[in-house]
Gaussian input, Z-matrix of N, CA and C with variables (Angstrom, degrees):
# hf/3-21g

backbone

0 1
 N
 C     1     B1
 C     2     B2     1     A1
 N     3     B3     2     A2     1     D1
 C     4     B4     3     A3     2     D2
 C     5     B5     4     A4     3     D3
 N     6     B6     5     A5     4     D4
 C     7     B7     6     A6     5     D5
 C     8     B8     7     A7     6     D6
 N     9     B9     8     A8     7     D7
 C    10    B10     9     A9     8     D8
 C    11    B11    10    A10     9     D9
 N    12    B12    11    A11    10    D10
 C    13    B13    12    A12    11    D11
 C    14    B14    13    A13    12    D12
 N    15    B15    14    A14    13    D13
 C    16    B16    15    A15    14    D14
 C    17    B17    16    A16    15    D15
 N    18    B18    17    A17    16    D16
 C    19    B19    18    A18    17    D17
 C    20    B20    19    A19    18    D18
 N    21    B21    20    A20    19    D19
 C    22    B22    21    A21    20    D20
 C    23    B23    22    A22    21    D21
 N    24    B24    23    A23    22    D22
 C    25    B25    24    A24    23    D23
 C    26    B26    25    A25    24    D24
 N    27    B27    26    A26    25    D25
 C    28    B28    27    A27    26    D26
 C    29    B29    28    A28    27    D27
 N    30    B30    29    A29    28    D28
 C    31    B31    30    A30    29    D29
 C    32    B32    31    A31    30    D30
 N    33    B33    32    A32    31    D31
 C    34    B34    33    A33    32    D32
 C    35    B35    34    A34    33    D33
 N    36    B36    35    A35    34    D34
 C    37    B37    36    A36    35    D35
 C    38    B38    37    A37    36    D36
 N    39    B39    38    A38    37    D37
 C    40    B40    39    A39    38    D38
 C    41    B41    40    A40    39    D39
 N    42    B42    41    A41    40    D40
 C    43    B43    42    A42    41    D41
 C    44    B44    43    A43    42    D42
 N    45    B45    44    A44    43    D43
 C    46    B46    45    A45    44    D44
 C    47    B47    46    A46    45    D45
 N    48    B48    47    A47    46    D46
 C    49    B49    48    A48    47    D47
 C    50    B50    49    A49    48    D48
 N    51    B51    50    A50    49    D49
 C    52    B52    51    A51    50    D50
 C    53    B53    52    A52    51    D51
 N    54    B54    53    A53    52    D52
 C    55    B55    54    A54    53    D53
 C    56    B56    55    A55    54    D54
 N    57    B57    56    A56    55    D55
 C    58    B58    57    A57    56    D56
 C    59    B59    58    A58    57    D57
 N    60    B60    59    A59    58    D58
 C    61    B61    60    A60    59    D59
 C    62    B62    61    A61    60    D60
 N    63    B63    62    A62    61    D61
 C    64    B64    63    A63    62    D62
 C    65    B65    64    A64    63    D63
 N    66    B66    65    A65    64    D64
 C    67    B67    66    A66    65    D65
 C    68    B68    67    A67    66    D66
 N    69    B69    68    A68    67    D67
 C    70    B70    69    A69    68    D68
 C    71    B71    70    A70    69    D69
 N    72    B72    71    A71    70    D70
 C    73    B73    72    A72    71    D71
 C    74    B74    73    A73    72    D72
 N    75    B75    74    A74    73    D73
 C    76    B76    75    A75    74    D74
 C    77    B77    76    A76    75    D75
 N    78    B78    77    A77    76    D76
 C    79    B79    78    A78    77    D77
 C    80    B80    79    A79    78    D78
 N    81    B81    80    A80    79    D79
 C    82    B82    81    A81    80    D80
 C    83    B83    82    A82    81    D81
 N    84    B84    83    A83    82    D82
 C    85    B85    84    A84    83    D83
 C    86    B86    85    A85    84    D84
 N    87    B87    86    A86    85    D85
 C    88    B88    87    A87    86    D86
 C    89    B89    88    A88    87    D87
 N    90    B90    89    A89    88    D88
 C    91    B91    90    A90    89    D89
 C    92    B92    91    A91    90    D90
 N    93    B93    92    A92    91    D91
 C    94    B94    93    A93    92    D92
 C    95    B95    94    A94    93    D93
 N    96    B96    95    A95    94    D94
 C    97    B97    96    A96    95    D95
 C    98    B98    97    A97    96    D96
 N    99    B99    98    A98    97    D97
 C   100   B100    99    A99    98    D98
 C   101   B101   100   A100    99    D99
 N   102   B102   101   A101   100   D100
 C   103   B103   102   A102   101   D101
 C   104   B104   103   A103   102   D102
 N   105   B105   104   A104   103   D103
 C   106   B106   105   A105   104   D104
 C   107   B107   106   A106   105   D105
 N   108   B108   107   A107   106   D106
 C   109   B109   108   A108   107   D107
 C   110   B110   109   A109   108   D108
 N   111   B111   110   A110   109   D109
 C   112   B112   111   A111   110   D110
 C   113   B113   112   A112   111   D111
 N   114   B114   113   A113   112   D112
 C   115   B115   114   A114   113   D113
 C   116   B116   115   A115   114   D114
 N   117   B117   116   A116   115   D115
 C   118   B118   117   A117   116   D116
 C   119   B119   118   A118   117   D117
 N   120   B120   119   A119   118   D118
 C   121   B121   120   A120   119   D119
 C   122   B122   121   A121   120   D120
 N   123   B123   122   A122   121   D121
 C   124   B124   123   A123   122   D122
 C   125   B125   124   A124   123   D123
 N   126   B126   125   A125   124   D124
 C   127   B127   126   A126   125   D125
 C   128   B128   127   A127   126   D126
 N   129   B129   128   A128   127   D127
 C   130   B130   129   A129   128   D128
 C   131   B131   130   A130   129   D129
 N   132   B132   131   A131   130   D130
 C   133   B133   132   A132   131   D131
 C   134   B134   133   A133   132   D132
 N   135   B135   134   A134   133   D133
 C   136   B136   135   A135   134   D134
 C   137   B137   136   A136   135   D135
 N   138   B138   137   A137   136   D136
 C   139   B139   138   A138   137   D137
 C   140   B140   139   A139   138   D138
 N   141   B141   140   A140   139   D139
 C   142   B142   141   A141   140   D140
 C   143   B143   142   A142   141   D141
 N   144   B144   143   A143   142   D142
 C   145   B145   144   A144   143   D143
 C   146   B146   145   A145   144   D144
 N   147   B147   146   A146   145   D145
 C   148   B148   147   A147   146   D146
 C   149   B149   148   A148   147   D147
 N   150   B150   149   A149   148   D148
 C   151   B151   150   A150   149   D149
 C   152   B152   151   A151   150   D150
 N   153   B153   152   A152   151   D151
 C   154   B154   153   A153   152   D152
 C   155   B155   154   A154   153   D153
 N   156   B156   155   A155   154   D154
 C   157   B157   156   A156   155   D155
 C   158   B158   157   A157   156   D156
 N   159   B159   158   A158   157   D157
 C   160   B160   159   A159   158   D158
 C   161   B161   160   A160   159   D159
 N   162   B162   161   A161   160   D160
 C   163   B163   162   A162   161   D161
 C   164   B164   163   A163   162   D162
 N   165   B165   164   A164   163   D163
 C   166   B166   165   A165   164   D164
 C   167   B167   166   A166   165   D165
 N   168   B168   167   A167   166   D166
 C   169   B169   168   A168   167   D167
 C   170   B170   169   A169   168   D168
 N   171   B171   170   A170   169   D169
 C   172   B172   171   A171   170   D170
 C   173   B173   172   A172   171   D171
 N   174   B174   173   A173   172   D172
 C   175   B175   174   A174   173   D173
 C   176   B176   175   A175   174   D174
 N   177   B177   176   A176   175   D175
 C   178   B178   177   A177   176   D176
 C   179   B179   178   A178   177   D177
 N   180   B180   179   A179   178   D178
 C   181   B181   180   A180   179   D179
 C   182   B182   181   A181   180   D180
 N   183   B183   182   A182   181   D181
 C   184   B184   183   A183   182   D182
 C   185   B185   184   A184   183   D183
 N   186   B186   185   A185   184   D184
 C   187   B187   186   A186   185   D185
 C   188   B188   187   A187   186   D186
 N   189   B189   188   A188   187   D187
 C   190   B190   189   A189   188   D188
 C   191   B191   190   A190   189   D189
 N   192   B192   191   A191   190   D190
 C   193   B193   192   A192   191   D191
 C   194   B194   193   A193   192   D192
 N   195   B195   194   A194   193   D193
 C   196   B196   195   A195   194   D194
 C   197   B197   196   A196   195   D195
 N   198   B198   197   A197   196   D196
 C   199   B199   198   A198   197   D197
 C   200   B200   199   A199   198   D198
 N   201   B201   200   A200   199   D199
 C   202   B202   201   A201   200   D200
 C   203   B203   202   A202   201   D201
 N   204   B204   203   A203   202   D202
 C   205   B205   204   A204   203   D203
 C   206   B206   205   A205   204   D204
 N   207   B207   206   A206   205   D205
 C   208   B208   207   A207   206   D206
 C   209   B209   208   A208   207   D207
 N   210   B210   209   A209   208   D208
 C   211   B211   210   A210   209   D209
 C   212   B212   211   A211   210   D210
 N   213   B213   212   A212   211   D211
 C   214   B214   213   A213   212   D212
 C   215   B215   214   A214   213   D213
 N   216   B216   215   A215   214   D214
 C   217   B217   216   A216   215   D215
 C   218   B218   217   A217   216   D216
 N   219   B219   218   A218   217   D217
 C   220   B220   219   A219   218   D218
 C   221   B221   220   A220   219   D219
 N   222   B222   221   A221   220   D220
 C   223   B223   222   A222   221   D221
 C   224   B224   223   A223   222   D222
 N   225   B225   224   A224   223   D223
 C   226   B226   225   A225   224   D224
 C   227   B227   226   A226   225   D225
 N   228   B228   227   A227   226   D226
 C   229   B229   228   A228   227   D227
 C   230   B230   229   A229   228   D228
 N   231   B231   230   A230   229   D229
 C   232   B232   231   A231   230   D230
 C   233   B233   232   A232   231   D231
 N   234   B234   233   A233   232   D232
 C   235   B235   234   A234   233   D233
 C   236   B236   235   A235   234   D234

   B1=1.4555
   B2=1.4690
   B3=1.3101
   B4=1.4448
   B5=1.5654
   B6=1.3143
   B7=1.4743
   B8=1.4574
   B9=1.3186
   B10=1.4358
   B11=1.4914
   B12=1.3225
   B13=1.5305
   B14=1.5216
   B15=1.3543
   B16=1.4325
   B17=1.5261
   B18=1.2809
   B19=1.4544
   B20=1.5008
   B21=1.3121
   B22=1.4740
   B23=1.4868
   B24=1.2928
   B25=1.4922
   B26=1.5304
   B27=1.2963
   B28=1.5142
   B29=1.5372
   B30=1.3226
   B31=1.4544
   B32=1.5189
   B33=1.3238
   B34=1.4444
   B35=1.5594
   B36=1.2926
   B37=1.4976
   B38=1.5109
   B39=1.3029
   B40=1.4775
   B41=1.5110
   B42=1.3342
   B43=1.4899
   B44=1.5741
   B45=1.2388
   B46=1.4825
   B47=1.5106
   B48=1.3453
   B49=1.4455
   B50=1.5293
   B51=1.3372
   B52=1.4630
   B53=1.5328
   B54=1.2995
   B55=1.4331
   B56=1.5146
   B57=1.3169
   B58=1.4896
   B59=1.5021
   B60=1.2884
   B61=1.5015
   B62=1.5634
   B63=1.3271
   B64=1.4488
   B65=1.5069
   B66=1.3600
   B67=1.4572
   B68=1.5116
   B69=1.3278
   B70=1.5029
   B71=1.4889
   B72=1.3796
   B73=1.4025
   B74=1.5589
   B75=1.3441
   B76=1.4153
   B77=1.5208
   B78=1.3303
   B79=1.4685
   B80=1.5286
   B81=1.3624
   B82=1.4539
   B83=1.5031
   B84=1.3094
   B85=1.4428
   B86=1.5403
   B87=1.3284
   B88=1.5020
   B89=1.5495
   B90=1.3138
   B91=1.4410
   B92=1.5266
   B93=1.3106
   B94=1.4626
   B95=1.4852
   B96=1.2996
   B97=1.4441
   B98=1.4952
   B99=1.3419
   B100=1.4668
   B101=1.5139
   B102=1.3284
   B103=1.4445
   B104=1.5077
   B105=1.3292
   B106=1.4324
   B107=1.4747
   B108=1.3232
   B109=1.4788
   B110=1.5603
   B111=1.3403
   B112=1.4552
   B113=1.5537
   B114=1.3142
   B115=1.4871
   B116=1.5262
   B117=1.3231
   B118=1.4490
   B119=1.5138
   B120=1.3283
   B121=1.4858
   B122=1.5485
   B123=1.3061
   B124=1.4145
   B125=1.5113
   B126=1.3375
   B127=1.5213
   B128=1.4900
   B129=1.3379
   B130=1.4913
   B131=1.5030
   B132=1.3731
   B133=1.4832
   B134=1.5236
   B135=1.3053
   B136=1.4721
   B137=1.5431
   B138=1.2963
   B139=1.4523
   B140=1.5087
   B141=1.3349
   B142=1.4583
   B143=1.5271
   B144=1.3528
   B145=1.4737
   B146=1.5117
   B147=1.3576
   B148=1.4500
   B149=1.5307
   B150=1.2802
   B151=1.5036
   B152=1.5090
   B153=1.3102
   B154=1.4951
   B155=1.5272
   B156=1.3134
   B157=1.4685
   B158=1.5241
   B159=1.3229
   B160=1.4779
   B161=1.5503
   B162=1.3776
   B163=1.4443
   B164=1.4969
   B165=1.3172
   B166=1.4976
   B167=1.4980
   B168=1.3424
   B169=1.4248
   B170=1.5023
   B171=1.3490
   B172=1.4915
   B173=1.5013
   B174=1.2863
   B175=1.4783
   B176=1.4982
   B177=1.3904
   B178=1.4823
   B179=1.5272
   B180=1.3178
   B181=1.4634
   B182=1.5289
   B183=1.3012
   B184=1.4371
   B185=1.5439
   B186=1.3228
   B187=1.4748
   B188=1.5082
   B189=1.3246
   B190=1.4283
   B191=1.5542
   B192=1.3053
   B193=1.4398
   B194=1.5449
   B195=1.3340
   B196=1.4683
   B197=1.5009
   B198=1.3537
   B199=1.4432
   B200=1.5615
   B201=1.3309
   B202=1.4612
   B203=1.4943
   B204=1.3147
   B205=1.4773
   B206=1.5110
   B207=1.3300
   B208=1.4806
   B209=1.5330
   B210=1.3252
   B211=1.4938
   B212=1.5316
   B213=1.2932
   B214=1.4507
   B215=1.5338
   B216=1.3667
   B217=1.4396
   B218=1.4912
   B219=1.3020
   B220=1.5117
   B221=1.5305
   B222=1.3326
   B223=1.4237
   B224=1.5174
   B225=1.3570
   B226=1.4516
   B227=1.5437
   B228=1.3035
   B229=1.4802
   B230=1.4835
   B231=1.3231
   B232=1.4169
   B233=1.4840
   B234=1.3276
   B235=1.4948
   B236=1.5307
   A1=110.48
   A2=115.19
   A3=121.94
   A4=109.67
   A5=116.04
   A6=116.71
   A7=111.91
   A8=116.52
   A9=120.63
   A10=111.38
   A11=119.36
   A12=118.29
   A13=108.63
   A14=112.42
   A15=118.98
   A16=110.12
   A17=117.71
   A18=123.27
   A19=108.40
   A20=116.63
   A21=122.20
   A22=110.37
   A23=114.62
   A24=121.51
   A25=105.92
   A26=116.28
   A27=122.54
   A28=107.24
   A29=112.20
   A30=120.62
   A31=108.28
   A32=117.64
   A33=121.91
   A34=109.26
   A35=117.11
   A36=120.89
   A37=109.87
   A38=114.55
   A39=122.87
   A40=107.08
   A41=113.58
   A42=118.51
   A43=109.23
   A44=113.46
   A45=121.18
   A46=105.11
   A47=117.06
   A48=124.24
   A49=106.08
   A50=117.41
   A51=119.98
   A52=111.07
   A53=118.19
   A54=122.26
   A55=109.94
   A56=119.07
   A57=122.23
   A58=109.83
   A59=118.00
   A60=121.01
   A61=108.46
   A62=118.58
   A63=121.08
   A64=111.63
   A65=117.81
   A66=120.48
   A67=112.39
   A68=118.63
   A69=119.89
   A70=112.74
   A71=117.59
   A72=120.33
   A73=112.48
   A74=114.44
   A75=121.83
   A76=114.18
   A77=112.71
   A78=117.23
   A79=115.04
   A80=115.17
   A81=119.63
   A82=113.48
   A83=117.96
   A84=121.82
   A85=108.86
   A86=114.68
   A87=121.19
   A88=104.24
   A89=116.60
   A90=120.17
   A91=117.03
   A92=115.72
   A93=120.61
   A94=113.40
   A95=117.62
   A96=124.12
   A97=106.55
   A98=114.88
   A99=121.59
   A100=107.91
   A101=116.80
   A102=120.18
   A103=111.51
   A104=116.94
   A105=121.58
   A106=111.09
   A107=115.39
   A108=121.86
   A109=108.32
   A110=111.60
   A111=119.19
   A112=110.51
   A113=117.64
   A114=120.14
   A115=111.66
   A116=119.20
   A117=122.70
   A118=115.92
   A119=116.47
   A120=117.40
   A121=109.92
   A122=116.79
   A123=121.48
   A124=108.55
   A125=114.41
   A126=119.07
   A127=107.39
   A128=112.71
   A129=121.47
   A130=107.21
   A131=114.56
   A132=119.60
   A133=111.64
   A134=118.90
   A135=120.97
   A136=111.23
   A137=117.27
   A138=121.05
   A139=113.54
   A140=116.33
   A141=119.75
   A142=114.15
   A143=117.19
   A144=119.71
   A145=113.21
   A146=119.03
   A147=123.37
   A148=113.06
   A149=118.10
   A150=121.48
   A151=111.79
   A152=119.81
   A153=122.44
   A154=112.41
   A155=118.37
   A156=122.32
   A157=114.60
   A158=116.59
   A159=120.67
   A160=107.24
   A161=114.74
   A162=121.25
   A163=104.19
   A164=114.32
   A165=119.25
   A166=111.49
   A167=119.82
   A168=124.72
   A169=113.89
   A170=114.96
   A171=117.07
   A172=109.82
   A173=117.87
   A174=123.95
   A175=106.35
   A176=111.45
   A177=117.77
   A178=109.61
   A179=115.15
   A180=118.18
   A181=111.74
   A182=114.99
   A183=124.98
   A184=107.03
   A185=116.25
   A186=121.11
   A187=110.68
   A188=115.98
   A189=123.76
   A190=110.08
   A191=115.98
   A192=120.92
   A193=108.00
   A194=115.29
   A195=120.15
   A196=107.72
   A197=117.26
   A198=121.56
   A199=105.94
   A200=113.25
   A201=115.50
   A202=110.88
   A203=119.58
   A204=124.45
   A205=109.53
   A206=119.19
   A207=119.82
   A208=111.08
   A209=116.44
   A210=118.90
   A211=112.53
   A212=119.77
   A213=124.13
   A214=109.17
   A215=114.17
   A216=118.46
   A217=115.79
   A218=118.76
   A219=124.04
   A220=109.07
   A221=114.55
   A222=124.76
   A223=106.18
   A224=117.92
   A225=123.44
   A226=109.76
   A227=113.56
   A228=122.02
   A229=111.14
   A230=117.83
   A231=119.89
   A232=106.87
   A233=116.72
   A234=120.69
   A235=111.95
   D1=143.98
   D2=178.46
   D3=-99.75
   D4=140.42
   D5=172.82
   D6=-82.52
   D7=138.35
   D8=174.20
   D9=-70.03
   D10=130.70
   D11=176.63
   D12=-68.44
   D13=144.70
   D14=178.35
   D15=-65.69
   D16=147.64
   D17=177.09
   D18=-68.04
   D19=137.77
   D20=177.19
   D21=-92.45
   D22=136.29
   D23=177.09
   D24=-93.76
   D25=142.03
   D26=-177.77
   D27=-124.27
   D28=133.29
   D29=178.95
   D30=-130.02
   D31=120.45
   D32=-179.29
   D33=-109.46
   D34=132.80
   D35=-177.75
   D36=-160.28
   D37=169.03
   D38=177.95
   D39=-113.82
   D40=144.22
   D41=175.64
   D42=-126.32
   D43=146.42
   D44=178.56
   D45=-144.12
   D46=84.82
   D47=-176.44
   D48=-113.85
   D49=122.03
   D50=178.10
   D51=-74.46
   D52=164.70
   D53=177.66
   D54=-60.22
   D55=-38.81
   D56=179.10
   D57=-64.54
   D58=-41.96
   D59=179.79
   D60=-68.55
   D61=-37.77
   D62=-177.78
   D63=-63.28
   D64=-30.83
   D65=178.56
   D66=-54.17
   D67=-33.43
   D68=176.69
   D69=-66.66
   D70=-34.34
   D71=175.08
   D72=-71.28
   D73=-42.57
   D74=-179.63
   D75=-59.25
   D76=-42.36
   D77=-179.37
   D78=-80.45
   D79=-4.52
   D80=178.06
   D81=85.74
   D82=5.87
   D83=177.77
   D84=-66.10
   D85=-36.45
   D86=177.73
   D87=-119.04
   D88=121.73
   D89=-177.86
   D90=-97.90
   D91=-22.05
   D92=-178.65
   D93=-126.06
   D94=147.47
   D95=175.12
   D96=-104.55
   D97=135.93
   D98=173.82
   D99=-116.49
   D100=123.79
   D101=179.34
   D102=-129.54
   D103=152.06
   D104=172.63
   D105=-96.35
   D106=126.49
   D107=-175.34
   D108=-78.51
   D109=166.05
   D110=-178.62
   D111=-66.34
   D112=-21.54
   D113=178.45
   D114=-95.36
   D115=7.10
   D116=176.38
   D117=96.14
   D118=-12.95
   D119=178.66
   D120=-72.39
   D121=158.07
   D122=175.29
   D123=-110.30
   D124=137.43
   D125=-178.96
   D126=-128.85
   D127=146.01
   D128=177.69
   D129=-126.01
   D130=135.41
   D131=-179.57
   D132=-147.45
   D133=162.75
   D134=-177.42
   D135=-64.94
   D136=135.55
   D137=179.29
   D138=-61.01
   D139=-25.86
   D140=-179.51
   D141=-60.62
   D142=-21.90
   D143=176.22
   D144=-68.51
   D145=-11.90
   D146=179.81
   D147=-81.95
   D148=-19.18
   D149=-168.88
   D150=-53.60
   D151=-40.68
   D152=-177.84
   D153=-68.09
   D154=-12.96
   D155=-171.74
   D156=-108.07
   D157=1.12
   D158=-173.57
   D159=-78.55
   D160=136.48
   D161=177.13
   D162=-131.19
   D163=179.69
   D164=177.98
   D165=-64.56
   D166=-18.95
   D167=176.67
   D168=-90.63
   D169=-3.92
   D170=-175.91
   D171=105.32
   D172=-143.80
   D173=176.45
   D174=-126.90
   D175=119.34
   D176=-177.93
   D177=-142.52
   D178=139.56
   D179=172.45
   D180=135.63
   D181=-170.59
   D182=-176.91
   D183=-97.38
   D184=134.44
   D185=-178.38
   D186=-130.52
   D187=158.77
   D188=171.56
   D189=-127.87
   D190=128.45
   D191=178.53
   D192=-109.54
   D193=128.83
   D194=178.74
   D195=-116.39
   D196=139.99
   D197=177.68
   D198=-156.14
   D199=166.93
   D200=176.70
   D201=-82.24
   D202=179.55
   D203=-173.51
   D204=-64.62
   D205=-23.23
   D206=178.69
   D207=-93.65
   D208=6.77
   D209=178.46
   D210=81.65
   D211=13.48
   D212=-176.03
   D213=-100.03
   D214=159.76
   D215=178.10
   D216=68.52
   D217=33.73
   D218=-175.43
   D219=-62.20
   D220=134.25
   D221=174.92
   D222=-128.69
   D223=134.63
   D224=177.34
   D225=-112.43
   D226=134.87
   D227=178.90
   D228=-128.33
   D229=142.04
   D230=173.27
   D231=-90.42
   D232=136.94
   D233=-175.71
   D234=-100.04

């Protein structure tokens, strides 16, 4: 028998985090990011997922967060 894969939840949102603001995430002073999705939902995810998207201008743009129904296995993508 094959196990059915869990359904993936998708959250689409925009971020605009300056380099000064990101320092709080980098230092661990702030551990989670809370964002409002384009459909009005609010999503919270570990700040460590932002590391790959930091530039000299901070973190800016449209993103998509994927996770399973239990909120595990979160992956962040820039759109």
